[in-house]
KEZARO-117110 format. One record per residue (C-alpha): residue in one letter; chain; x, y, z. Coordinates in steps of 0.5 Angstrom, whole numbers, plus 500, padded with zeros to 3 digits. Layout:
! residues N
rec res A, chain A, x X, y Y, z Z
...
! end
This chain:
! residues 107
rec res M, chain A, x 175, y 215, z 477
rec res P, chain A, x 176, y 215, z 469
rec res L, chain A, x 181, y 211, z 466
rec res W, chain A, x 185, y 217, z 464
rec res P, chain A, x 184, y 224, z 464
rec res R, chain A, x 182, y 227, z 458
rec res P, chain A, x 176, y 231, z 455
rec res A, chain A, x 169, y 229, z 456
rec res H, chain A, x 168, y 229, z 449
rec res L, chain A, x 172, y 223, z 448
rec res I, chain A, x 170, y 217, z 453
rec res T, chain A, x 165, y 217, z 458
rec res L, chain A, x 163, y 212, z 464
rec res T, chain A, x 156, y 210, z 464
rec res G, chain A, x 152, y 207, z 470
rec res N, chain A, x 154, y 200, z 468
rec res G, chain A, x 161, y 201, z 469
rec res Y, chain A, x 162, y 200, z 461
rec res F, chain A, x 165, y 206, z 457
rec res R, chain A, x 162, y 209, z 451
rec res K, chain A, x 166, y 212, z 446
rec res K, chain A, x 164, y 218, z 442
rec res D, chain A, x 171, y 219, z 439
rec res S, chain A, x 177, y 216, z 439
rec res M, chain A, x 183, y 215, z 444
rec res D, chain A, x 190, y 214, z 441
rec res E, chain A, x 195, y 210, z 443
rec res K, chain A, x 199, y 216, z 446
rec res G, chain A, x 194, y 218, z 450
rec res I, chain A, x 193, y 211, z 453
rec res L, chain A, x 201, y 210, z 454
rec res D, chain A, x 201, y 217, z 458
rec res R, chain A, x 195, y 214, z 462
rec res I, chain A, x 199, y 208, z 464
rec res Q, chain A, x 205, y 212, z 466
rec res S, chain A, x 201, y 216, z 470
rec res L, chain A, x 198, y 210, z 474
rec res V, chain A, x 204, y 206, z 474
rec res E, chain A, x 207, y 212, z 478
rec res E, chain A, x 202, y 213, z 482
rec res E, chain A, x 202, y 206, z 484
rec res R, chain A, x 209, y 206, z 485
rec res E, chain A, x 208, y 212, z 490
rec res L, chain A, x 203, y 208, z 494
rec res R, chain A, x 207, y 202, z 495
rec res E, chain A, x 213, y 206, z 497
rec res K, chain A, x 209, y 210, z 502
rec res A, chain A, x 205, y 203, z 504
rec res E, chain A, x 212, y 200, z 505
rec res A, chain A, x 215, y 206, z 510
rec res A, chain A, x 209, y 206, z 514
rec res P, chain A, x 207, y 202, z 520
rec res P, chain A, x 202, y 196, z 519
rec res G, chain A, x 195, y 198, z 521
rec res P, chain A, x 188, y 199, z 519
rec res G, chain A, x 190, y 206, z 517
rec res H, chain A, x 192, y 204, z 510
rec res A, chain A, x 186, y 201, z 508
rec res P, chain A, x 184, y 207, z 503
rec res D, chain A, x 191, y 206, z 500
rec res R, chain A, x 190, y 199, z 499
rec res A, chain A, x 183, y 200, z 496
rec res R, chain A, x 187, y 205, z 491
rec res L, chain A, x 192, y 200, z 489
rec res E, chain A, x 187, y 195, z 487
rec res H, chain A, x 183, y 201, z 483
rec res L, chain A, x 190, y 203, z 480
rec res E, chain A, x 191, y 195, z 478
rec res Q, chain A, x 184, y 195, z 475
rec res D, chain A, x 185, y 201, z 471
rec res L, chain A, x 192, y 199, z 469
rec res D, chain A, x 189, y 192, z 466
rec res Q, chain A, x 184, y 196, z 462
rec res C, chain A, x 189, y 201, z 459
rec res W, chain A, x 193, y 195, z 457
rec res D, chain A, x 187, y 191, z 454
rec res L, chain A, x 185, y 197, z 450
rec res L, chain A, x 192, y 198, z 448
rec res R, chain A, x 192, y 191, z 446
rec res Q, chain A, x 186, y 191, z 442
rec res R, chain A, x 188, y 197, z 438
rec res R, chain A, x 194, y 194, z 436
rec res A, chain A, x 191, y 188, z 434
rec res K, chain A, x 186, y 191, z 430
rec res R, chain A, x 191, y 195, z 426
rec res Q, chain A, x 195, y 189, z 425
rec res Y, chain A, x 189, y 186, z 422
rec res G, chain A, x 187, y 192, z 418
rec res E, chain A, x 181, y 194, z 422
rec res N, chain A, x 180, y 201, z 425
rec res P, chain A, x 184, y 201, z 432
rec res N, chain A, x 178, y 207, z 434
rec res D, chain A, x 173, y 201, z 434
rec res A, chain A, x 177, y 198, z 440
rec res K, chain A, x 173, y 199, z 447
rec res P, chain A, x 175, y 199, z 454
rec res R, chain A, x 172, y 193, z 457
rec res P, chain A, x 170, y 192, z 464
rec res P, chain A, x 175, y 190, z 470
rec res K, chain A, x 172, y 184, z 471
rec res Q, chain A, x 173, y 182, z 464
rec res V, chain A, x 180, y 184, z 463
rec res E, chain A, x 183, y 182, z 470
rec res G, chain A, x 188, y 177, z 470
rec res Y, chain A, x 188, y 177, z 462
rec res T, chain A, x 195, y 173, z 460
rec res G, chain A, x 194, y 172, z 453
! end
């Protein structure tokens, strides 16, 4: 699943897990995607808390993990854009980085 819903001409996932930028994704689009992911994450966590434990929750756990990765990527892209703007660079040059590179990023 791509990071955010958007027209196909903006950013596409390549076979190696990287994103290829054709045009730009603005901060509003990134923030909207973050909000959507947070809402879905909250719903899944509430559902998991209310359900009895068991192996039937494996798909929800897998989806939660994927949501966390997507959120990490979105926040990283937003930080990149803001940093580029702050230092006089073009924020449209920011590119989504692979999940392994941004997971657990703290600074």
